[in-house]
N, CA and C atoms as an extended XYZ file, in Angstrom:
423
Properties=species:S:1:pos:R:3:atomname:S:1:resname:S:1:resid:I:1 pbc="F F F"
N       -69.897      -84.423      -73.677 N   MET     1
C       -70.154      -85.493      -72.593 CA  MET     1
C       -70.785      -84.928      -71.356 C   MET     1
N       -70.445      -83.648      -71.088 N   LYS     2
C       -71.114      -82.945      -69.968 CA  LYS     2
C       -72.574      -82.755      -70.140 C   LYS     2
N       -72.837      -82.406      -71.556 N   GLN     3
C       -74.378      -82.214      -71.844 CA  GLN     3
C       -75.081      -83.483      -71.598 C   GLN     3
N       -74.514      -84.522      -71.973 N   LEU     4
C       -75.215      -85.866      -71.799 CA  LEU     4
C       -75.542      -86.122      -70.333 C   LEU     4
N       -74.457      -85.950      -69.486 N   ARG     5
C       -74.646      -86.280      -68.124 CA  ARG     5
C       -75.722      -85.344      -67.413 C   ARG     5
N       -75.636      -84.073      -67.856 N   ILE     6
C       -76.735      -83.216      -67.311 CA  ILE     6
C       -78.172      -83.666      -67.756 C   ILE     6
N       -78.309      -83.856      -69.026 N   TRP     7
C       -79.502      -84.354      -69.464 CA  TRP     7
C       -79.929      -85.639      -68.801 C   TRP     7
N       -79.077      -86.575      -68.634 N   GLY     8
C       -79.385      -87.798      -67.924 CA  GLY     8
C       -79.814      -87.624      -66.544 C   GLY     8
N       -79.172      -86.663      -65.831 N   PHE     9
C       -79.629      -86.275      -64.358 CA  PHE     9
C       -80.985      -85.656      -64.418 C   PHE     9
N       -81.296      -84.860      -65.383 N   ALA    10
C       -82.623      -84.172      -65.486 CA  ALA    10
C       -83.717      -85.182      -65.771 C   ALA    10
N       -83.339      -86.238      -66.541 N   VAL    11
C       -84.357      -87.257      -66.708 CA  VAL    11
C       -84.615      -88.151      -65.541 C   VAL    11
N       -83.688      -88.508      -64.790 N   LEU    12
C       -83.642      -89.166      -63.546 CA  LEU    12
C       -84.459      -88.389      -62.488 C   LEU    12
N       -84.142      -87.057      -62.345 N   ALA    13
C       -84.833      -86.187      -61.436 CA  ALA    13
C       -86.375      -86.078      -61.814 C   ALA    13
N       -86.651      -85.977      -63.062 N   THR    14
C       -88.061      -85.944      -63.584 CA  THR    14
C       -88.715      -87.326      -63.199 C   THR    14
N       -88.126      -88.387      -63.432 N   ALA    15
C       -88.762      -89.628      -63.248 CA  ALA    15
C       -88.997      -89.845      -61.774 C   ALA    15
N       -88.009      -89.326      -60.964 N   SER    16
C       -88.147      -89.463      -59.491 CA  SER    16
C       -89.400      -88.580      -59.056 C   SER    16
N       -89.565      -87.478      -59.375 N   LEU    17
C       -90.752      -86.571      -59.133 CA  LEU    17
C       -92.009      -87.199      -59.517 C   LEU    17
N       -91.963      -87.749      -60.645 N   ALA    18
C       -93.234      -88.348      -61.308 CA  ALA    18
C       -93.542      -89.639      -60.323 C   ALA    18
N       -92.607      -90.373      -60.000 N   ALA    19
C       -92.938      -91.545      -59.140 CA  ALA    19
C       -93.462      -91.108      -57.789 C   ALA    19
N       -92.802      -89.995      -57.230 N   THR    20
C       -93.281      -89.474      -56.059 CA  THR    20
C       -94.581      -89.076      -56.043 C   THR    20
N       -95.050      -88.392      -57.108 N   ALA    21
C       -96.453      -87.904      -57.256 CA  ALA    21
C       -97.410      -89.030      -57.385 C   ALA    21
N       -97.047      -90.140      -57.995 N   GLN    22
C       -97.854      -91.360      -58.199 CA  GLN    22
C       -98.163      -92.000      -56.876 C   GLN    22
N       -97.154      -91.921      -55.901 N   THR    23
C       -97.250      -92.682      -54.724 CA  THR    23
C       -97.506      -91.771      -53.536 C   THR    23
N       -97.920      -90.590      -53.836 N   SER    24
C       -98.322      -89.653      -52.698 CA  SER    24
C       -99.639      -90.210      -52.003 C   SER    24
N       -99.644      -90.274      -50.636 N   PRO    25
C      -100.669      -90.796      -49.875 CA  PRO    25
C      -102.046      -90.009      -50.162 C   PRO    25
N      -101.913      -88.702      -50.600 N   SER    26
C      -103.096      -87.985      -51.033 CA  SER    26
C      -103.761      -88.387      -52.416 C   SER    26
N      -102.869      -89.110      -53.142 N   LEU    27
C      -103.468      -89.555      -54.363 CA  LEU    27
C      -103.970      -90.935      -54.446 C   LEU    27
N      -103.591      -91.800      -53.554 N   THR    28
C      -104.066      -93.266      -53.493 CA  THR    28
C      -103.862      -93.711      -52.093 C   THR    28
N      -104.754      -94.630      -51.655 N   THR    29
C      -104.656      -95.299      -50.367 CA  THR    29
C      -103.644      -96.456      -50.416 C   THR    29
N      -103.187      -96.802      -51.593 N   ASN    30
C      -102.190      -97.939      -51.783 CA  ASN    30
C      -100.992      -97.351      -52.436 C   ASN    30
N      -100.013      -97.109      -51.821 N   PRO    31
C       -98.803      -96.232      -52.416 CA  PRO    31
C       -98.242      -96.977      -53.566 C   PRO    31
N       -98.427      -98.395      -53.692 N   THR    32
C       -97.855      -99.056      -54.791 CA  THR    32
C       -98.967      -99.474      -55.745 C   THR    32
N      -100.070      -98.859      -55.802 N   ALA    33
C      -101.268      -99.228      -56.604 CA  ALA    33
C      -100.857      -99.181      -58.081 C   ALA    33
N      -101.128     -100.303      -58.684 N   PRO    34
C      -100.967     -100.414      -60.166 CA  PRO    34
C      -101.941      -99.467      -60.903 C   PRO    34
N      -101.784      -99.296      -62.202 N   ALA    35
C      -102.697      -98.490      -62.912 CA  ALA    35
C      -103.992      -99.309      -63.150 C   ALA    35
N      -105.126      -98.578      -63.161 N   LEU    36
C      -106.428      -98.992      -63.441 CA  LEU    36
C      -106.464      -99.387      -64.900 C   LEU    36
N      -107.010     -100.640      -65.198 N   GLU    37
C      -107.108     -101.003      -66.552 CA  GLU    37
C      -108.128     -100.114      -67.302 C   GLU    37
N      -107.745      -99.817      -68.536 N   GLU    38
C      -108.793      -99.083      -69.326 CA  GLU    38
C      -110.096      -99.598      -69.423 C   GLU    38
N      -111.218      -98.846      -69.395 N   ASN    39
C      -112.639      -99.292      -69.532 CA  ASN    39
C      -112.839     -100.332      -68.316 C   ASN    39
N      -112.345     -100.142      -67.167 N   ALA    40
C      -112.556     -101.070      -66.193 CA  ALA    40
C      -114.007     -101.106      -65.752 C   ALA    40
N      -114.753     -100.048      -65.884 N   ALA    41
C      -116.021      -99.890      -65.485 CA  ALA    41
C      -116.921     -100.858      -66.390 C   ALA    41
N      -116.579     -100.952      -67.602 N   ASP    42
C      -117.276     -101.656      -68.617 CA  ASP    42
C      -116.881     -103.178      -68.706 C   ASP    42
N      -115.762     -103.511      -68.078 N   ALA    43
C      -115.173     -104.870      -68.171 CA  ALA    43
C      -115.912     -105.773      -67.317 C   ALA    43
N      -116.214     -106.960      -67.502 N   ALA    44
C      -116.846     -107.936      -66.706 CA  ALA    44
C      -115.705     -108.453      -65.860 C   ALA    44
N      -116.094     -108.589      -64.534 N   VAL    45
C      -115.089     -109.184      -63.540 CA  VAL    45
C      -115.664     -110.508      -63.069 C   VAL    45
N      -114.821     -111.375      -62.636 N   ASP    46
C      -115.225     -112.488      -61.818 CA  ASP    46
C      -114.233     -112.798      -60.756 C   ASP    46
N      -114.404     -112.177      -59.696 N   ILE    47
C      -113.497     -112.198      -58.379 CA  ILE    47
C      -114.150     -113.071      -57.345 C   ILE    47
N      -113.405     -113.953      -56.788 N   ASP    48
C      -113.872     -114.707      -55.653 CA  ASP    48
C      -112.667     -114.974      -54.740 C   ASP    48
N      -112.601     -114.067      -53.527 N   LEU    49
C      -111.567     -114.184      -52.711 CA  LEU    49
C      -112.017     -114.712      -51.353 C   LEU    49
N      -111.280     -115.326      -50.496 N   VAL    50
C      -111.628     -115.867      -49.304 CA  VAL    50
C      -110.687     -115.225      -48.090 C   VAL    50
N      -111.178     -114.582      -47.020 N   ILE    51
C      -110.550     -114.171      -45.898 CA  ILE    51
C      -110.739     -115.125      -44.733 C   ILE    51
N      -109.775     -115.588      -44.201 N   THR    52
C      -110.046     -116.415      -42.998 CA  THR    52
C      -109.172     -115.946      -41.753 C   THR    52
N      -109.209     -116.576      -40.717 N   SER    53
C      -108.479     -116.136      -39.464 CA  SER    53
C      -106.831     -116.263      -39.818 C   SER    53
N      -106.537     -117.084      -40.717 N   ALA    54
C      -105.177     -117.391      -41.198 CA  ALA    54
C      -104.710     -116.289      -42.055 C   ALA    54
N      -105.576     -115.399      -42.645 N   THR    55
C      -105.112     -114.344      -43.622 CA  THR    55
C      -104.302     -113.325      -42.817 C   THR    55
N      -103.008     -113.045      -43.515 N   SER    56
C      -102.077     -112.233      -42.971 CA  SER    56
C      -102.215     -110.737      -43.410 C   SER    56
N      -101.522     -109.922      -42.819 N   ARG    57
C      -101.409     -108.457      -43.428 CA  ARG    57
C      -100.861     -108.469      -44.847 C   ARG    57
N       -99.978     -109.290      -45.111 N   GLU    58
C       -99.393     -109.429      -46.439 CA  GLU    58
C      -100.485     -109.787      -47.531 C   GLU    58
N      -101.122     -110.891      -46.908 N   ASP    59
C      -102.312     -111.373      -47.807 CA  ASP    59
C      -103.255     -110.226      -48.160 C   ASP    59
N      -103.618     -109.419      -47.076 N   LEU    60
C      -104.593     -108.350      -47.486 CA  LEU    60
C      -104.014     -107.384      -48.284 C   LEU    60
N      -102.897     -107.059      -48.247 N   ALA    61
C      -102.185     -106.053      -48.928 CA  ALA    61
C      -102.171     -106.593      -50.458 C   ALA    61
N      -101.759     -107.772      -50.606 N   THR    62
C      -101.748     -108.382      -51.921 CA  THR    62
C      -103.169     -108.361      -52.587 C   THR    62
N      -104.147     -108.781      -51.862 N   MET    63
C      -105.571     -108.578      -52.419 CA  MET    63
C      -105.898     -107.313      -52.856 C   MET    63
N      -105.533     -106.226      -52.066 N   GLN    64
C      -105.731     -104.915      -52.298 CA  GLN    64
C      -105.094     -104.445      -53.653 C   GLN    64
N      -103.792     -104.758      -53.675 N   LYS    65
C      -102.994     -104.489      -54.950 CA  LYS    65
C      -103.588     -105.165      -56.213 C   LYS    65
N      -103.902     -106.460      -56.087 N   ASP    66
C      -104.408     -107.261      -57.250 CA  ASP    66
C      -105.791     -106.891      -57.742 C   ASP    66
N      -106.724     -106.282      -56.860 N   LEU    67
C      -108.069     -105.963      -57.150 CA  LEU    67
C      -108.130     -104.618      -57.877 C   LEU    67
N      -107.231     -103.747      -57.444 N   TYR    68
C      -107.282     -102.350      -57.998 CA  TYR    68
C      -107.344     -102.313      -59.543 C   TYR    68
N      -106.420     -102.919      -60.262 N   PRO    69
C      -106.374     -102.981      -61.652 CA  PRO    69
C      -107.689     -103.348      -62.319 C   PRO    69
N      -108.357     -104.227      -61.554 N   LYS    70
C      -109.626     -104.754      -62.034 CA  LYS    70
C      -110.898     -103.833      -61.760 C   LYS    70
N      -110.486     -102.669      -61.116 N   GLY    71
C      -111.604     -101.672      -60.927 CA  GLY    71
C      -112.313     -101.942      -59.639 C   GLY    71
N      -111.657     -102.625      -58.698 N   VAL    72
C      -112.313     -102.863      -57.483 CA  VAL    72
C      -111.333     -102.349      -56.310 C   VAL    72
N      -111.845     -101.396      -55.572 N   LYS    73
C      -111.151     -100.871      -54.388 CA  LYS    73
C      -111.433     -101.767      -53.190 C   LYS    73
N      -110.447     -102.184      -52.531 N   PHE    74
C      -110.635     -103.108      -51.382 CA  PHE    74
C      -109.870     -102.413      -50.130 C   PHE    74
N      -110.758     -101.937      -49.197 N   HIS    75
C      -110.162     -101.243      -48.014 CA  HIS    75
C      -110.482     -101.996      -46.758 C   HIS    75
N      -109.632     -102.025      -45.815 N   TYR    76
C      -109.891     -102.776      -44.517 CA  TYR    76
C      -109.255     -101.877      -43.444 C   TYR    76
N      -110.025     -101.988      -42.362 N   SER    77
C      -109.517     -101.330      -41.091 CA  SER    77
C      -110.067     -102.047      -39.987 C   SER    77
N      -109.853     -101.498      -38.695 N   ASN    78
C      -110.299     -101.990      -37.496 CA  ASN    78
C      -109.866     -103.555      -37.320 C   ASN    78
N      -108.610     -103.802      -37.651 N   ILE    79
C      -108.099     -105.169      -37.661 CA  ILE    79
C      -107.664     -105.527      -36.286 C   ILE    79
N      -107.948     -106.659      -35.740 N   ALA    80
C      -107.409     -107.073      -34.524 CA  ALA    80
C      -106.956     -108.558      -34.761 C   ALA    80
N      -105.879     -108.913      -33.960 N   TRP    81
C      -105.217     -110.170      -34.041 CA  TRP    81
C      -105.177     -110.828      -32.575 C   TRP    81
N      -105.167     -112.103      -32.596 N   ALA    82
C      -104.942     -112.752      -31.284 CA  ALA    82
C      -104.186     -113.970      -31.624 C   ALA    82
N      -102.912     -114.166      -30.955 N   ASN    83
C      -102.137     -115.244      -31.171 CA  ASN    83
C      -101.772     -115.468      -32.700 C   ASN    83
N      -101.635     -114.393      -33.329 N   GLY    84
C      -101.221     -114.480      -34.788 CA  GLY    84
C      -102.347     -114.824      -35.703 C   GLY    84
N      -103.593     -114.659      -35.226 N   ARG    85
C      -104.728     -115.058      -36.025 CA  ARG    85
C      -105.723     -113.731      -36.184 C   ARG    85
N      -106.183     -113.599      -37.287 N   LEU    86
C      -106.980     -112.510      -37.612 CA  LEU    86
C      -108.446     -112.714      -36.931 C   LEU    86
N      -108.882     -111.898      -35.941 N   THR    87
C      -110.127     -112.058      -35.294 CA  THR    87
C      -111.235     -110.952      -35.691 C   THR    87
N      -110.770     -109.812      -35.934 N   ASP    88
C      -111.674     -108.703      -36.334 CA  ASP    88
C      -111.151     -107.952      -37.611 C   ASP    88
N      -112.138     -107.574      -38.467 N   ILE    89
C      -111.807     -106.689      -39.580 CA  ILE    89
C      -113.185     -106.019      -40.157 C   ILE    89
N      -112.944     -104.777      -40.503 N   LEU    90
C      -113.919     -103.980      -41.221 CA  LEU    90
C      -113.460     -103.934      -42.746 C   LEU    90
N      -114.317     -104.380      -43.546 N   VAL    91
C      -114.025     -104.417      -45.065 CA  VAL    91
C      -114.933     -103.527      -45.806 C   VAL    91
N      -114.341     -102.707      -46.614 N   HIS    92
C      -115.251     -101.929      -47.572 CA  HIS    92
C      -114.698     -102.088      -49.013 C   HIS    92
N      -115.788     -102.517      -49.873 N   VAL    93
C      -115.359     -102.770      -51.406 CA  VAL    93
C      -116.105     -101.817      -52.061 C   VAL    93
N      -115.570     -101.206      -53.155 N   SER    94
C      -116.204     -100.335      -54.131 CA  SER    94
C      -115.686     -100.713      -55.498 C   SER    94
N      -116.565     -100.541      -56.584 N   THR    95
C      -116.166     -100.803      -57.894 CA  THR    95
C      -116.314      -99.494      -58.736 C   THR    95
N      -115.591      -99.484      -59.837 N   VAL    96
C      -115.677      -98.241      -60.695 CA  VAL    96
C      -117.090      -98.330      -61.410 C   VAL    96
N      -117.764      -99.454      -61.371 N   ALA    97
C      -119.169      -99.455      -61.923 CA  ALA    97
C      -120.231      -98.917      -60.831 C   ALA    97
N      -119.781      -98.431      -59.800 N   GLY    98
C      -120.642      -97.820      -58.718 CA  GLY    98
C      -121.293      -98.631      -57.695 C   GLY    98
N      -120.865      -99.933      -57.550 N   LYS    99
C      -121.269     -100.843      -56.632 CA  LYS    99
C      -120.351     -100.874      -55.389 C   LYS    99
N      -120.965     -101.089      -54.194 N   ASP   100
C      -120.099     -101.170      -52.964 CA  ASP   100
C      -120.868     -101.912      -52.033 C   ASP   100
N      -119.967     -102.461      -51.038 N   ALA   101
C      -120.327     -103.293      -49.941 CA  ALA   101
C      -119.473     -103.040      -48.757 C   ALA   101
N      -120.019     -103.012      -47.591 N   GLN   102
C      -119.216     -102.906      -46.307 CA  GLN   102
C      -119.656     -103.865      -45.346 C   GLN   102
N      -118.815     -104.419      -44.558 N   ALA   103
C      -119.168     -105.437      -43.431 CA  ALA   103
C      -118.115     -105.393      -42.429 C   ALA   103
N      -118.578     -105.587      -41.298 N   GLU   104
C      -117.590     -105.718      -40.106 CA  GLU   104
C      -117.706     -107.214      -39.554 C   GLU   104
N      -116.597     -107.830      -39.310 N   PHE   105
C      -116.555     -109.146      -38.758 CA  PHE   105
C      -115.799     -109.158      -37.498 C   PHE   105
N      -116.415     -109.610      -36.481 N   ASN   106
C      -115.820     -109.642      -35.279 CA  ASN   106
C      -115.777     -111.115      -34.773 C   ASN   106
N      -114.663     -111.544      -34.024 N   GLY   107
C      -114.694     -112.832      -33.535 CA  GLY   107
C      -114.521     -113.817      -34.662 C   GLY   107
N      -113.737     -113.673      -35.573 N   ILE   108
C      -113.663     -114.703      -36.687 CA  ILE   108
C      -113.122     -115.985      -36.186 C   ILE   108
N      -113.933     -117.004      -36.422 N   ALA   109
C      -113.575     -118.481      -35.962 CA  ALA   109
C      -112.544     -118.983      -36.887 C   ALA   109
N      -111.775     -119.955      -36.320 N   ALA   110
C      -110.723     -120.667      -37.080 CA  ALA   110
C      -111.272     -121.270      -38.398 C   ALA   110
N      -112.487     -121.733      -38.300 N   ASP   111
C      -113.025     -122.317      -39.518 CA  ASP   111
C      -113.992     -121.526      -40.395 C   ASP   111
N      -114.052     -120.285      -39.979 N   GLN   112
C      -114.856     -119.353      -40.756 CA  GLN   112
C      -114.229     -118.844      -41.939 C   GLN   112
N      -115.003     -118.701      -43.037 N   GLU   113
C      -114.542     -118.024      -44.267 CA  GLU   113
C      -115.359     -116.902      -44.660 C   GLU   113
N      -114.763     -115.785      -44.893 N   ILE   114
C      -115.440     -114.583      -45.345 CA  ILE   114
C      -115.169     -114.544      -46.856 C   ILE   114
N      -116.119     -114.476      -47.669 N   ARG   115
C      -115.937     -114.305      -49.142 CA  ARG   115
C      -116.177     -113.073      -49.724 C   ARG   115
N      -115.387     -112.591      -50.579 N   LEU   116
C      -115.635     -111.453      -51.444 CA  LEU   116
C      -115.705     -111.877      -52.869 C   LEU   116
N      -117.022     -111.751      -53.358 N   VAL   117
C      -117.328     -112.127      -54.735 CA  VAL   117
C      -117.862     -110.809      -55.480 C   VAL   117
N      -117.178     -110.620      -56.673 N   VAL   118
C      -117.724     -109.579      -57.508 CA  VAL   118
C      -117.777     -110.177      -58.922 C   VAL   118
N      -119.015     -110.037      -59.567 N   ARG   119
C      -119.190     -110.692      -60.755 CA  ARG   119
C      -120.058     -109.739      -61.557 C   ARG   119
N      -119.737     -109.702      -63.032 N   GLY   120
C      -120.549     -108.984      -63.957 CA  GLY   120
C      -119.863     -107.742      -64.237 C   GLY   120
N      -120.653     -106.714      -64.933 N   ALA   121
C      -120.075     -105.516      -65.407 CA  ALA   121
C      -121.230     -104.475      -65.266 C   ALA   121
N      -120.836     -103.241      -65.165 N   GLY   122
C      -121.709     -102.218      -65.277 CA  GLY   122
C      -122.860     -102.255      -64.314 C   GLY   122
N      -124.165     -101.978      -64.656 N   ASP   123
C      -125.198     -102.038      -63.857 CA  ASP   123
C      -125.487     -103.354      -63.455 C   ASP   123
N      -125.230     -104.417      -64.017 N   ALA   124
C      -125.448     -105.781      -63.736 CA  ALA   124
C      -124.512     -106.319      -62.836 C   ALA   124
N      -123.467     -105.572      -62.351 N   GLN   125
C      -122.385     -106.114      -61.485 CA  GLN   125
C      -122.939     -106.388      -60.079 C   GLN   125
N      -122.526     -107.483      -59.503 N   GLN   126
C      -123.167     -107.788      -58.191 CA  GLN   126
C      -121.928     -108.073      -57.232 C   GLN   126
N      -122.060     -107.739      -55.998 N   ILE   127
C      -121.125     -107.911      -55.013 CA  ILE   127
C      -121.643     -108.686      -53.851 C   ILE   127
N      -121.000     -109.643      -53.239 N   CYS   128
C      -121.361     -110.241      -52.094 CA  CYS   128
C      -120.015     -110.252      -51.135 C   CYS   128
N      -120.316     -109.874      -49.937 N   LEU   129
C      -119.179     -109.792      -48.950 CA  LEU   129
C      -119.716     -110.394      -47.638 C   LEU   129
N      -119.282     -111.625      -47.235 N   GLY   130
C      -119.704     -112.314      -46.154 CA  GLY   130
C      -119.515     -113.659      -46.056 C   GLY   130
N      -120.086     -114.269      -45.025 N   SER   131
C      -120.015     -115.781      -44.843 CA  SER   131
C      -121.178     -116.471      -45.543 C   SER   131
N      -122.048     -115.792      -46.136 N   ASP   132
C      -123.289     -116.502      -46.708 CA  ASP   132
C      -123.289     -116.217      -48.144 C   ASP   132
N      -122.229     -116.032      -48.890 N   CYS   133
C      -122.170     -115.830      -50.277 CA  CYS   133
C      -122.378     -117.167      -51.125 C   CYS   133
N      -122.288     -118.290      -50.484 N   ASP   134
C      -122.416     -119.492      -51.223 CA  ASP   134
C      -123.929     -119.692      -51.719 C   ASP   134
N      -124.798     -119.041      -51.059 N   ARG   135
C      -126.238     -119.206      -51.574 CA  ARG   135
C      -126.292     -118.333      -52.930 C   ARG   135
N      -125.835     -117.116      -52.918 N   LYS   136
C      -125.988     -116.342      -53.971 CA  LYS   136
C      -125.072     -116.619      -55.159 C   LYS   136
N      -123.796     -117.001      -54.811 N   PHE   137
C      -122.756     -117.342      -55.725 CA  PHE   137
C      -122.043     -118.718      -55.429 C   PHE   137
N      -122.717     -119.740      -55.916 N   PRO   138
C      -122.106     -121.082      -55.615 CA  PRO   138
C      -120.595     -121.212      -56.030 C   PRO   138
N      -119.861     -121.882      -55.347 N   ARG   139
C      -118.484     -122.053      -55.510 CA  ARG   139
C      -118.232     -122.788      -56.795 C   ARG   139
N      -117.265     -122.416      -57.602 N   ARG   140
C      -116.823     -122.981      -58.797 CA  ARG   140
C      -115.616     -123.856      -58.647 C   ARG   140
N      -115.535     -125.022      -59.108 N   ASP   141
C      -114.510     -125.932      -58.998 CA  ASP   141
C      -113.445     -125.663      -60.010 C   ASP   141
């Protein structure tokens, strides 16, 4: 029985070390980042997200976590809030297919929508980040 307990402790210690290594800030910008889907660079994506002044920190974190397994890195900084509303944000998006976009939004109005659209795969993949994505990527109902 003692051997079983020692072995069980060793397994738990090893699992704990592995979990620590996976969540180290030096390894990922999102400590709870899920695994990247296999062949994410070759997989076609169809992502259409909206950021508004009502978007919370939790919403941004959820977007980041949900996009990562699809091969899309979503980073944000320079966030400012006024009266509980998002007013400023710098957004940088990159994909495993080698596409990226960055934009800074200041003075976000209550009715303003900032869209992040990523469609396609590989070299044909396209990104739009901003308030004028409706022209390039009409909304789907």
